[in-house]
C-alpha positions as CSV (number, residue, x, y, z in Angstrom):
1,M,0.0,0.0,0.0
2,K,1.1,3.5,-0.7
3,Y,-0.7,6.7,0.5
4,S,-0.5,10.4,1.1
5,T,-2.6,13.0,2.9
6,A,-4.8,15.9,1.7
7,R,-7.2,18.4,3.1
8,Q,-10.8,18.9,2.2
9,G,-11.5,21.9,0.1
10,R,-14.7,23.2,-1.6
11,I,-17.7,21.0,-2.2
12,F,-19.5,21.2,-5.6
13,V,-23.1,20.2,-6.1
14,I,-23.5,19.3,-9.8
15,R,-26.4,18.5,-12.1
16,L,-25.3,16.9,-15.3
17,E,-27.9,17.3,-18.1
18,D,-29.3,15.2,-20.9
19,G,-26.7,14.1,-23.4
20,D,-23.6,15.1,-21.3
21,I,-20.7,12.7,-21.4
22,V,-19.9,12.2,-17.7
23,H,-16.1,12.2,-17.6
24,E,-15.8,15.0,-20.1
25,E,-18.1,17.3,-18.1
26,I,-16.5,16.5,-14.7
27,E,-13.0,17.1,-16.2
28,K,-14.1,20.3,-17.8
29,L,-15.5,21.5,-14.5
30,A,-12.2,20.6,-12.8
31,R,-10.3,22.7,-15.3
32,S,-12.6,25.7,-15.1
33,E,-12.6,25.7,-11.3
34,G,-9.0,24.9,-10.8
35,I,-9.7,21.5,-9.1
36,S,-6.6,19.3,-9.2
37,A,-7.9,16.5,-7.0
38,G,-11.2,15.3,-5.6
39,A,-13.6,12.5,-4.7
40,L,-17.0,12.1,-6.4
41,I,-20.3,10.4,-5.9
42,I,-23.0,10.3,-8.6
43,L,-26.4,8.9,-9.4
44,G,-29.0,9.2,-12.1
45,G,-29.7,7.7,-15.5
46,A,-27.4,6.5,-18.3
47,D,-28.6,6.6,-21.8
48,E,-28.6,3.8,-24.4
49,G,-25.3,3.7,-26.3
50,S,-23.3,4.5,-23.2
51,R,-20.0,2.6,-23.0
52,L,-18.3,1.1,-20.1
53,V,-15.2,-1.1,-19.4
54,S,-16.3,-4.1,-17.4
55,G,-13.4,-6.4,-16.7
56,P,-10.3,-7.7,-18.5
57,R,-10.6,-10.3,-21.1
58,E,-8.3,-12.6,-19.1
59,S,-7.6,-12.3,-15.4
60,R,-3.8,-11.8,-15.3
61,S,-2.8,-11.1,-18.9
62,K,-0.4,-8.2,-19.6
63,P,-1.0,-5.9,-21.1
64,V,-4.6,-6.0,-19.9
65,V,-7.2,-6.3,-22.7
66,P,-10.4,-4.5,-21.5
67,L,-13.9,-5.8,-22.2
68,E,-16.3,-3.1,-23.3
69,A,-20.0,-3.1,-22.9
70,V,-22.6,-0.9,-24.6
71,L,-25.9,-0.2,-22.9
72,D,-28.8,-1.1,-25.2
73,N,-31.3,0.8,-23.2
74,V,-31.6,3.4,-20.4
75,H,-30.2,2.3,-17.0
76,E,-30.3,3.7,-13.4
77,V,-26.8,4.3,-12.1
78,A,-24.9,4.9,-8.9
79,G,-21.2,5.5,-8.9
80,T,-18.1,6.8,-7.2
81,G,-14.8,8.0,-8.4
82,T,-11.6,10.0,-7.9
83,L,-10.1,12.9,-9.8
84,F,-6.3,13.4,-9.9
85,P,-4.0,15.0,-12.5
86,D,-2.3,12.9,-15.1
87,E,1.4,13.2,-15.8
88,D,0.7,16.4,-17.9
89,G,-1.3,18.0,-15.1
90,N,-4.7,17.4,-16.8
91,P,-7.6,16.3,-14.6
92,A,-8.3,12.6,-15.0
93,L,-11.5,11.1,-13.6
94,H,-11.5,7.4,-12.6
95,M,-15.1,6.4,-11.9
96,H,-17.0,3.2,-11.7
97,M,-20.7,2.9,-11.9
98,A,-23.3,0.2,-11.3
99,F,-25.9,0.1,-14.0
100,G,-29.3,-1.5,-13.4
101,R,-32.6,-2.0,-15.3
102,L,-35.6,-4.1,-14.2
103,G,-35.5,-7.6,-15.9
104,E,-31.9,-7.2,-17.0
105,P,-28.6,-8.3,-15.3
106,N,-26.9,-5.5,-13.5
107,R,-23.5,-4.3,-14.8
108,T,-20.6,-2.5,-13.2
109,G,-17.7,-0.9,-14.9
110,C,-15.4,2.0,-15.5
111,I,-17.0,4.9,-17.4
112,R,-13.8,6.1,-19.3
113,T,-15.1,5.1,-22.7
114,G,-18.2,7.4,-22.5
115,V,-21.3,7.2,-20.4
116,R,-24.0,9.6,-21.6
117,V,-26.6,11.2,-19.2
118,W,-30.2,10.3,-19.7
119,H,-32.2,13.4,-18.6
120,V,-30.2,14.0,-15.4
121,M,-27.4,12.8,-13.1
122,E,-26.6,14.4,-9.8
123,A,-23.1,14.5,-8.3
124,V,-21.2,15.8,-5.3
125,L,-17.5,16.5,-5.8
126,V,-15.3,17.1,-2.8
127,E,-12.2,18.9,-3.6
128,L,-8.9,17.6,-2.1
129,L,-6.3,20.2,-1.3
130,D,-2.5,19.8,-0.9
131,S,-2.6,16.5,-2.7
132,T,0.6,15.2,-4.3
133,A,-1.1,12.3,-6.0
134,V,-0.7,11.9,-9.8
135,R,-1.9,9.3,-12.3
136,R,1.1,7.7,-14.0
137,L,1.1,5.3,-16.9
138,D,2.1,1.8,-16.0
139,D,3.6,0.1,-19.0
140,A,2.9,-3.5,-17.7
141,T,-0.9,-3.0,-17.4
142,G,-1.5,0.0,-19.6
143,F,-3.4,1.6,-16.7
144,A,-2.9,5.2,-15.5
145,L,-2.2,4.2,-11.9
146,L,-2.5,6.5,-8.9
147,D,0.8,7.4,-7.5
148,P,-0.1,8.9,-4.1
């Protein structure tokens, strides 16, 4: 385990609107408000055609080959994530959501390939101050791993 400390900063109450791409809007907000690090919770609806990464093709293969799922209908969502800068200083959201719809199997995955808002999503973003954490590319896995 590796860790560092940070302080709590501002708290943002966010309403994402119909058609917004979640990670793009959160990262845009971070740039415009000067947020370099944060923790986020979110809930609402994901539109059909939303894409998520839901597991590797094989458990321990390197590099990791992701499995991508595409929603074929609207789903309810709840998610949590973190926001830290990449190696170039750009805000990079890492968020996982659980997707559910009556009569269909639930899915869970990373939203980095594009989850689109259906009508509305609500989020609370807690800014983290004095954080030294950065996402760094790990050549073995292909992941941008958190370096606290």
